[in-house]
N, C-alpha and C positions, 0 to 999 in steps of 0.2 A: 363400418366406423367401431371403434370396442368403445366402449361406455364404461367410465371410471366413474365409481362414488367419491360424492361432494368429500366424503370425508378425507378420503384419499389422494384427490386432487388438492387439496387442503393443506395437506404435509408436504407432496412435492413442491408447490408451491412454496412452501416455507424453508422447504429443504435449498430447494435452489437461491432465495433469497438470502440464505445464511450464506451457501458457498460464494453469491457474487459479490457478496458485503466481505467476507474475511478477506479474498483475493483484491479487493479496493483495498481494507485498510493495510494490509502485508505492502503493495506496492507505495502507499503515499507513506509506510514504518521506513522502506527503503530509502526512497528518497530522502526523507529526513537524517536517517544514519549518514547516505553520501554528502548533503549541504552540511552536515556538522562536522565529518571527519573533513571537508573539504577548509573550511571553514576552522578550522583549528591548527592547522598545518600553514606553518610560517610560509609566506611568501614568497621566493627565491628570487633572487636577481635583484630587488624590489628597495632591498634596505642600502641607505645608504650613511655613511658616515658626517655627520657636519664636528666640524672640530675648529 
């Protein structure tokens, strides 16, 4: 088995956590953008005129 110094292990762990965190933030950002766009567009076929 390969022995990696503790400093390198800590660096790799931080790098992995940073990458995963970035991916999660981007995924939630995309979901929020889609939800905002969907809510901003007027609903089609549900507008009725009362008069």
